[in-house]
Structures are given as structure tokens and as C-alpha cells.
N, C-alpha and C positions, 0 to 999 in steps of 0.2 A: 523307568528311569529314576534314579536316586537323586533326591533334592539336596542331599548333603546335610539336611537339618537334623539335629539330635535334640533330645529332651534335656531339660535341666538336670534331671536325675542321671541321665547318661554322662553328661559333662562332668557332674560331681564325682561319679565313679571313676571316670578317667583321671581326673585330678588327684583323687585319693590314691589310685594306683601309682601314678607317677611320684607322688610324695613318699609312698612306701618304698618305691625303687630307689629314689634319691637317698633315703635313710639307709637302705641295705647296702648300696654301693659306697656310700661314705664310710660306713663302718668297715667294709672289706678293704677299700683301698685308700682311705683317708680323705682329706679335705676336697681334693678334686677327683674323687673316686667316680662320682656319677658322670662327669663329663668324659673321664677315661673310658667309661663304659658306652656312653651314648654316641659320641662322635663317630667311632668306627661303624656303629650300627647305621647311622644316618648316611655316612660316606658310602657304605656298601649299597645302599638303596637310592643313592642320589640320582641315577639315571631313571629309575622307575618314578621317583617323586618329580622329576622334571617332565617325564612324559605324561604323568597324571595331570600336571598343570596345564599341559597343552590341551588335554581333553575336556578340562572343566571350563565352563564359561566364565570369563572375567566380569566382575560387577563393579 
């Protein structure tokens, strides 16, 4: 069973990747570029995110 915990190093890598993505999409599409990219990505997975939330214990 996965505890969901990650290391500080993993968290930093994730944040660096997000920052790089923000820079890329801002350069490609302008000031709101990252949001134009990420919102459809999240919306297309909204059901899966909702279902995952039901499976994870609330703290």
C-alpha cells in the first residue's frame, strides 16, 4: 500500500519540472500560456482525480 509520502528531493524535482513547464508554455502562448495548457489537462482527468480522492483516506 502506498503511503503517498515523497522525499524532499522528489518534491524539489517536481517543483523544478513545473517551473520549467510554466516557462515553456508562457514563451509559447504568452502570459496565460501555462494556464491554457494545464486547465484542459486537469479537466480531462477530473473524473480520475475525483475517484482517486475517494480511495485515499482523509486526514
